[in-house]
C-alpha positions as CSV (number, residue, x, y, z in Angstrom):
1,M,11.3,18.0,-4.4
2,T,13.0,15.7,-6.8
3,A,14.1,17.2,-10.1
4,H,11.8,15.0,-12.2
5,A,8.7,15.7,-10.1
6,V,7.0,18.8,-11.4
7,Q,6.8,20.2,-14.9
8,A,5.2,23.5,-16.0
9,R,1.5,23.6,-14.9
10,A,-1.3,25.5,-16.5
11,P,-4.4,26.1,-14.2
12,A,-7.6,24.3,-15.1
13,A,-9.7,26.4,-17.4
14,E,-12.3,28.6,-15.7
15,A,-14.9,27.2,-18.2
16,L,-14.2,23.7,-16.9
17,I,-14.5,24.9,-13.3
18,E,-17.9,26.4,-14.0
19,E,-19.1,23.3,-15.9
20,L,-18.1,21.1,-12.9
21,R,-19.7,23.5,-10.5
22,G,-22.9,23.3,-12.5
23,L,-22.7,19.5,-12.2
24,L,-21.7,19.2,-8.6
25,G,-22.8,22.4,-6.9
26,D,-21.0,23.0,-3.6
27,R,-19.4,19.5,-3.9
28,L,-16.8,21.2,-6.2
29,S,-14.2,23.0,-4.1
30,T,-11.5,25.4,-5.1
31,S,-10.6,26.5,-1.5
32,A,-6.9,26.5,-0.7
33,A,-7.2,24.4,2.4
34,V,-9.2,21.6,0.6
35,R,-6.8,21.7,-2.4
36,E,-3.8,21.5,-0.1
37,H,-5.2,18.5,1.8
38,H,-5.7,16.6,-1.5
39,G,-2.3,17.4,-2.8
40,K,-0.4,15.3,-0.3
41,D,-0.1,11.8,1.0
42,E,1.6,10.2,4.0
43,S,5.1,10.5,2.5
44,Y,7.9,13.0,2.7
45,H,6.9,14.3,-0.8
46,P,5.9,18.0,-0.8
47,V,2.3,19.2,-1.2
48,V,1.3,19.7,-4.9
49,P,-2.4,20.8,-4.8
50,P,-4.9,20.3,-7.7
51,D,-6.8,23.3,-9.1
52,A,-10.1,21.9,-7.8
53,V,-11.5,19.0,-5.9
54,A,-14.7,17.2,-7.0
55,F,-16.5,15.3,-4.3
56,V,-18.4,12.6,-6.3
57,Q,-21.2,10.3,-5.1
58,S,-21.7,7.9,-8.0
59,T,-19.9,6.2,-11.0
60,E,-22.0,8.3,-13.3
61,E,-20.8,11.5,-11.6
62,V,-17.2,10.3,-12.0
63,A,-17.8,9.6,-15.7
64,A,-19.3,13.1,-16.2
65,V,-16.3,14.8,-14.4
66,V,-13.8,12.8,-16.4
67,A,-15.6,13.4,-19.7
68,A,-15.6,17.2,-18.9
69,C,-11.8,17.1,-18.1
70,A,-11.1,15.2,-21.3
71,R,-12.9,17.9,-23.3
72,H,-10.7,20.5,-21.7
73,D,-7.5,18.4,-21.8
74,T,-7.3,18.7,-18.0
75,P,-5.6,16.2,-15.7
76,V,-7.6,13.9,-13.4
77,I,-6.2,12.7,-10.1
78,P,-8.2,10.0,-8.1
79,F,-8.1,10.4,-4.3
80,G,-9.2,7.8,-1.7
81,T,-7.9,8.4,1.8
82,G,-4.6,10.0,1.0
83,T,-2.5,7.2,2.7
84,S,-0.3,6.5,-0.3
85,L,3.5,6.7,0.1
86,E,5.1,7.6,-3.2
87,G,3.4,10.8,-4.1
88,G,0.5,9.1,-6.0
89,V,-2.0,11.9,-5.3
90,A,0.2,14.9,-6.0
91,A,-1.2,17.1,-8.8
92,L,2.1,17.4,-10.7
93,H,0.4,19.0,-13.7
94,G,-2.5,20.7,-11.9
95,G,-6.0,19.5,-12.8
96,V,-9.0,18.2,-10.9
97,C,-8.8,15.8,-8.0
98,I,-11.7,13.3,-7.8
99,D,-12.4,12.5,-4.2
100,L,-14.1,9.1,-4.0
101,S,-14.5,9.0,-0.2
102,G,-18.3,9.8,-0.5
103,M,-18.8,6.6,-2.6
104,N,-18.7,4.5,0.5
105,A,-21.6,2.0,0.1
106,V,-21.4,-1.8,0.4
107,L,-23.4,-2.7,-2.6
108,R,-23.8,-6.4,-2.3
109,V,-22.6,-9.3,0.0
110,S,-22.9,-12.9,-1.1
111,P,-22.0,-15.1,1.9
112,E,-22.6,-18.3,-0.1
113,D,-20.2,-17.2,-2.8
114,L,-17.7,-15.6,-0.5
115,D,-17.6,-12.3,-2.4
116,V,-18.7,-8.7,-2.0
117,T,-19.1,-5.6,-4.2
118,V,-18.3,-2.2,-2.8
119,Q,-17.9,1.4,-4.0
120,A,-14.3,2.5,-4.2
121,G,-14.5,4.8,-1.1
122,V,-15.3,2.0,1.3
123,T,-12.4,1.5,3.7
124,R,-11.2,-1.9,4.8
125,K,-12.3,-1.3,8.4
126,Q,-15.7,-0.2,7.3
127,L,-16.1,-3.4,5.2
128,N,-15.1,-5.7,8.0
129,E,-17.5,-3.9,10.4
130,H,-20.2,-4.4,7.8
131,L,-19.3,-8.1,7.6
132,R,-19.1,-8.7,11.3
133,D,-22.3,-10.7,11.6
134,T,-21.8,-12.8,8.5
135,G,-18.8,-14.9,9.8
136,L,-16.7,-13.5,7.0
137,F,-13.9,-11.0,6.7
138,F,-11.6,-9.3,4.2
139,P,-8.0,-10.0,5.2
140,I,-5.9,-7.6,3.2
141,D,-4.5,-5.2,5.8
142,P,-1.9,-2.6,4.7
143,G,-2.0,-0.9,8.1
144,A,-3.6,2.3,7.2
145,D,-7.4,2.3,7.0
146,A,-7.2,2.8,3.2
147,S,-10.0,2.9,0.7
148,L,-10.5,-0.4,-1.2
149,G,-10.4,1.5,-4.5
150,G,-7.0,3.0,-3.5
151,M,-5.8,-0.4,-2.3
152,A,-6.7,-1.9,-5.7
153,S,-5.1,1.0,-7.5
154,T,-1.8,0.5,-5.7
155,R,-2.0,-3.3,-5.6
156,A,-1.7,-3.1,-1.8
157,S,-1.0,-6.1,0.5
158,G,0.1,-5.9,4.1
159,T,0.5,-8.1,7.2
160,N,-1.8,-11.0,6.1
161,A,-0.4,-11.4,2.6
162,V,1.8,-14.4,3.4
163,R,-1.4,-16.4,3.8
164,Y,-4.2,-14.6,1.9
165,G,-2.2,-12.9,-0.9
166,T,-2.4,-9.3,-2.1
167,M,-5.1,-7.2,-3.8
168,R,-4.0,-8.8,-7.1
169,E,-5.3,-12.2,-5.9
170,N,-8.4,-10.9,-4.2
171,V,-10.0,-8.5,-6.7
172,L,-12.5,-10.4,-8.8
173,G,-13.8,-7.5,-10.9
174,L,-13.9,-3.7,-11.2
175,T,-16.0,-0.9,-12.5
176,V,-13.7,1.7,-14.1
177,V,-14.2,5.1,-15.7
178,M,-11.9,5.4,-18.7
179,A,-10.1,8.5,-19.8
180,D,-12.9,9.6,-22.2
181,G,-15.6,9.0,-19.6
182,R,-16.8,5.6,-20.7
183,I,-17.8,3.2,-17.9
184,V,-16.5,-0.4,-18.3
185,K,-16.8,-3.4,-16.1
186,T,-14.0,-5.9,-15.9
187,G,-13.9,-9.5,-14.6
188,G,-16.8,-11.0,-12.9
189,R,-17.9,-13.2,-9.9
190,A,-16.9,-16.5,-11.4
191,R,-13.7,-17.8,-9.7
192,K,-12.1,-18.5,-13.1
193,S,-12.5,-17.4,-16.6
194,A,-10.7,-17.8,-19.9
195,A,-12.7,-15.1,-21.7
196,G,-10.7,-12.3,-23.2
197,Y,-7.8,-10.1,-21.9
198,D,-7.5,-9.9,-18.1
199,L,-8.4,-6.2,-17.8
200,T,-8.9,-6.5,-14.0
201,R,-5.3,-7.2,-13.5
202,L,-4.4,-4.3,-15.8
203,F,-6.1,-1.7,-13.6
204,V,-5.1,-3.3,-10.3
205,G,-1.8,-1.5,-9.6
206,A,-2.2,1.1,-12.4
207,E,-2.4,3.9,-9.7
208,G,-5.1,5.8,-11.5
209,T,-3.0,6.3,-14.7
210,L,-5.4,4.2,-16.9
211,G,-8.8,4.9,-15.4
212,V,-10.7,5.7,-12.2
213,I,-11.8,2.7,-10.2
214,T,-15.3,3.3,-8.8
215,E,-16.5,-0.2,-7.7
216,V,-14.6,-3.3,-6.6
217,T,-15.7,-6.9,-6.3
218,L,-13.6,-8.8,-3.7
219,R,-13.0,-12.3,-2.4
220,L,-14.1,-12.9,1.3
221,Y,-12.9,-15.5,3.8
222,G,-14.4,-17.2,6.8
223,I,-13.3,-15.9,10.1
224,P,-10.9,-18.5,11.6
225,E,-12.2,-20.7,14.4
226,A,-9.1,-19.9,16.4
227,I,-6.5,-17.1,16.3
228,S,-3.4,-16.9,18.4
229,A,-0.4,-14.5,18.3
230,A,3.1,-14.6,19.6
231,V,6.1,-12.3,20.0
232,C,9.7,-13.5,20.0
233,P,13.0,-11.5,20.2
234,F,16.2,-12.8,18.6
235,P,19.9,-12.2,19.2
236,T,20.4,-10.8,15.6
237,I,18.3,-9.8,12.7
238,K,19.7,-12.6,10.7
239,D,18.5,-15.1,13.3
240,A,15.0,-13.7,13.0
241,V,15.0,-13.8,9.2
242,D,16.4,-17.3,9.1
243,T,13.5,-18.3,11.4
244,V,11.1,-16.9,8.8
245,I,12.8,-18.6,5.9
246,T,12.7,-22.0,7.6
247,T,9.1,-21.5,8.7
248,I,8.0,-20.8,5.1
249,Q,10.1,-23.5,3.6
250,S,8.6,-25.9,6.1
251,G,5.1,-25.2,4.7
252,I,3.7,-23.9,8.0
253,P,0.6,-21.8,7.0
254,V,1.3,-18.8,9.3
255,A,-1.1,-16.0,8.7
256,R,1.3,-13.1,9.6
257,I,5.0,-12.9,10.2
258,E,6.2,-9.3,10.9
259,L,9.8,-8.3,11.5
260,L,10.8,-5.2,13.6
261,D,14.4,-4.4,13.9
262,E,15.9,-3.2,17.2
263,V,15.5,0.5,16.2
264,Q,11.8,0.0,15.4
265,M,11.2,-2.0,18.6
266,R,12.7,0.8,20.6
267,A,10.2,3.2,19.0
268,V,7.2,0.8,19.3
269,V,7.9,0.0,23.0
270,A,8.1,3.7,23.8
271,H,5.1,4.8,21.7
272,S,2.7,2.0,22.6
273,K,3.9,1.3,26.1
274,L,4.8,-2.4,25.4
275,D,6.7,-4.7,27.7
276,Y,9.0,-6.3,25.1
277,A,12.7,-6.5,24.6
278,V,14.5,-3.9,22.4
279,A,15.9,-6.5,20.0
280,P,15.1,-7.8,16.5
281,T,11.7,-9.3,17.0
282,L,9.1,-11.3,15.1
283,F,5.4,-10.9,15.5
284,F,3.4,-14.1,14.5
285,E,-0.3,-14.8,14.0
286,F,-1.8,-18.2,13.5
287,H,-5.2,-18.9,12.0
288,G,-7.2,-22.2,11.9
289,T,-8.8,-24.7,14.2
290,E,-7.8,-24.9,17.8
291,A,-5.7,-28.0,17.2
292,G,-4.2,-26.5,14.0
293,V,-3.2,-23.2,15.6
294,T,-1.6,-25.1,18.5
295,E,0.4,-27.3,16.2
296,Q,1.5,-24.3,14.0
297,A,2.6,-22.4,17.1
298,E,4.6,-25.3,18.5
299,M,6.3,-25.9,15.2
300,V,7.3,-22.3,14.8
301,S,8.4,-22.1,18.5
302,A,10.8,-25.0,17.9
303,I,12.2,-23.4,14.7
304,A,12.7,-20.1,16.5
305,A,14.5,-21.8,19.4
306,E,17.0,-23.2,16.9
307,F,18.0,-19.6,16.0
308,G,18.1,-18.3,19.5
309,G,14.5,-17.1,19.9
310,T,13.6,-18.7,23.2
311,D,11.4,-16.1,24.8
312,F,8.0,-16.7,23.1
313,Q,5.3,-14.5,24.5
314,W,1.7,-15.5,23.7
315,A,-1.2,-13.2,23.0
316,A,-4.2,-15.5,22.8
317,K,-6.8,-13.0,24.1
318,A,-8.5,-10.9,21.5
319,E,-7.7,-7.6,23.4
320,D,-4.0,-8.6,23.7
321,R,-3.8,-9.4,19.9
322,S,-5.5,-6.1,19.1
323,R,-3.0,-4.2,21.2
324,L,-0.1,-6.0,19.6
325,W,-1.2,-5.4,16.0
326,Q,-2.3,-1.8,16.7
327,A,1.2,-1.2,17.9
328,R,2.5,-2.7,14.7
329,H,0.2,-0.6,12.6
330,E,1.4,2.5,14.5
331,A,5.0,1.7,13.8
332,Y,5.4,4.6,11.3
333,Y,4.2,7.2,13.8
334,A,6.3,5.5,16.5
335,A,9.3,5.9,14.2
336,L,8.7,9.6,13.7
337,A,8.7,10.1,17.5
338,L,12.3,8.9,17.5
339,R,13.2,12.3,15.9
340,P,10.5,14.9,16.7
341,G,9.9,17.2,13.8
342,S,11.2,14.9,11.2
343,K,9.4,13.5,8.1
344,G,9.4,9.9,7.2
345,W,10.8,8.9,3.8
346,A,9.1,5.5,3.6
347,T,10.3,2.9,1.1
348,D,10.1,-0.8,0.5
349,V,11.5,-3.6,-1.6
350,C,10.6,-7.3,-1.9
351,V,13.0,-10.1,-2.8
352,P,12.8,-13.9,-3.1
353,I,12.7,-15.2,0.4
354,S,15.9,-17.2,0.0
355,R,17.8,-13.8,-0.4
356,L,15.9,-12.0,2.3
357,A,18.4,-12.3,5.1
358,E,21.3,-11.2,2.8
359,C,19.3,-8.2,1.6
360,I,18.3,-7.1,5.0
361,V,21.8,-7.5,6.6
362,E,23.5,-5.6,3.8
363,T,20.9,-2.8,4.0
364,K,21.3,-2.6,7.8
365,A,25.1,-2.3,7.3
366,D,24.5,0.5,4.8
367,I,22.3,2.4,7.3
368,A,24.8,1.9,10.1
369,A,27.5,3.6,8.0
370,S,25.3,6.6,7.4
371,S,24.2,9.5,9.5
372,L,20.5,8.7,9.3
373,T,18.2,6.8,11.6
374,A,16.0,4.4,9.6
375,P,13.8,1.8,11.4
376,L,13.1,-1.4,9.6
377,V,9.9,-3.3,9.5
378,G,8.8,-6.1,7.2
379,H,6.1,-8.4,6.0
380,V,8.9,-10.9,5.8
381,G,6.8,-14.0,5.2
382,D,6.7,-12.9,1.6
383,G,10.1,-11.3,1.4
384,N,8.9,-7.7,1.7
385,F,10.5,-5.2,4.1
386,H,10.2,-1.4,4.7
387,L,12.5,1.4,5.9
388,V,11.6,4.8,7.1
389,Y,14.4,7.3,6.7
390,L,13.9,10.0,9.3
391,V,14.8,13.2,7.5
392,D,14.6,17.0,7.8
393,P,13.0,18.0,4.4
394,A,14.7,21.4,4.7
395,N,18.1,19.7,4.8
396,P,19.3,18.9,1.2
397,A,22.2,16.9,2.5
398,E,19.9,14.6,4.4
399,L,17.6,14.2,1.5
400,E,20.5,13.4,-0.8
401,E,21.9,10.8,1.7
402,A,18.4,9.2,2.0
403,A,18.1,9.0,-1.8
404,E,21.5,7.4,-2.1
405,L,20.7,4.8,0.6
406,N,17.3,4.1,-1.1
407,E,19.0,3.8,-4.5
408,R,21.5,1.2,-3.2
409,M,18.7,-0.8,-1.4
410,V,16.5,-0.9,-4.5
411,M,19.4,-1.8,-6.8
412,R,20.5,-4.5,-4.3
413,A,17.0,-6.0,-4.3
414,L,16.8,-5.9,-8.1
415,A,20.1,-7.7,-8.4
416,M,18.7,-10.4,-6.2
417,G,15.7,-10.9,-8.5
418,G,13.4,-8.6,-6.4
419,T,11.3,-5.5,-7.1
420,C,11.6,-1.8,-6.3
421,T,8.3,-1.8,-4.5
422,G,6.5,-4.7,-2.9
423,E,3.4,-2.8,-2.0
424,H,3.8,1.0,-1.8
425,G,3.5,1.5,-5.6
426,V,5.5,3.6,-7.9
427,G,3.8,7.0,-7.9
428,Y,6.5,9.5,-9.0
429,G,8.9,8.6,-6.3
430,K,10.1,5.3,-7.9
431,M,9.4,5.9,-11.6
432,H,13.1,6.0,-12.4
433,F,13.6,2.4,-11.1
434,L,11.1,0.8,-13.6
435,P,13.5,0.6,-16.5
436,A,16.1,-1.2,-14.3
437,E,13.4,-3.7,-13.2
438,H,11.4,-4.2,-16.3
439,G,13.6,-3.2,-19.2
440,E,11.9,-3.2,-22.6
441,A,8.6,-4.1,-20.9
442,V,8.4,-0.4,-19.9
443,S,7.9,0.5,-23.5
444,V,5.0,-1.9,-23.7
445,M,3.5,-0.3,-20.6
446,R,3.9,3.1,-22.3
447,M,2.0,1.8,-25.3
448,V,-0.9,0.6,-23.1
449,K,-1.0,4.0,-21.4
450,Q,-1.0,5.9,-24.7
451,A,-3.7,3.7,-26.1
452,L,-6.1,4.0,-23.2
453,D,-5.2,7.6,-22.3
454,P,-4.0,9.3,-25.5
455,K,-4.3,12.8,-24.0
456,N,-2.3,11.8,-20.9
457,I,-4.9,13.2,-18.4
458,M,-5.1,10.3,-16.1
459,N,-2.9,11.0,-13.1
460,P,0.0,12.2,-15.3
461,G,3.5,12.1,-14.2
462,K,3.1,8.8,-12.3
463,V,4.3,5.2,-13.0
464,I,5.1,5.7,-16.7
465,R,6.7,8.8,-18.3
466,V,4.9,9.9,-21.5
């Protein structure tokens, strides 16, 4: 565990536990197994369990739990599906974990207005299953079947962001429980507003450090008339990235452009039994009319050919596309299979697209000079790429080497005008990069945190140090 991760912890007061038990009955758990499950995410970060887990079913219950914790000066840690990657759910200071997975109702769908309101525990797959007969879908796809409240909290994006944007652009409004138990609603269903501060954007990406998101109102989109996908290998990773840059600069409205380096392709081919070359590879998806999709694909194929990508393989059938994207979504687990028993130290950065090839090539050279294996994948249509350092958590030398590689990659991205995290969030794993990225603005963030959460009970130890 990193040195700055955990400070002294005092267990939650027994009086608080009894108060919450009176409120929730057997939906308050203090069992070791339940607490351990809620003290970890999908990352390499160690388990740091809370003192109790509250399984809530309504905004009012969340408000009652938070108000009780505030009276007892006890930390509150929101929990969706546990798929975060920077230690965002670790109970670094003990406290009560609020599990929102039971708040999984789709509250309202307005097909005419292209919007929907859901409880925070609804997952993206659940929402799209619910929308299946409406001709609409929600496109933000971070890979994991994350909860929509968690996706809003981490400002998630994913494979479709190049066309449809991130959670930042697609959240219209929120219901949030504040640090004192007040319930506030932000934003609204109007597509634009000039009324007051934009509190919705404040809570989107706050990772539970300012309040607990309990309901989310989202934009929806019409399911495209036609969808086609393609896979194309390239001689070098620079050729692949240059194809992406030229495609974006040409204004071609590609829905997805995913990059897998040769290491990740070796893992994916073995894990998902695919018949593709082990080479730097781009996965494309095109949305639109039949004619529009054909035109987009032909234009991208011609661009790819200029950079040595001549073996375009099409996946027009729905089952072939599903298999392709399922393989992409399982890239993390495929990577872990390259070194059985290892843990994945997942990290990401995002840079202006004009600097993407330079950043990736330099990062790959850094990895090649190290002793670690680190597959690379990327939502490269918007300049975002990810690494998974395969490490033995019991080997301090490996952890130190991974930390050094990660540090160099992040500082490289910042020097190019980028960010320390394109979509994973900050948690406590990347807190120390914020001053380098935002400078004096971090002190403003701290003022906001102290104003909205003066007792520092909302997911303390994450994003901003207080």
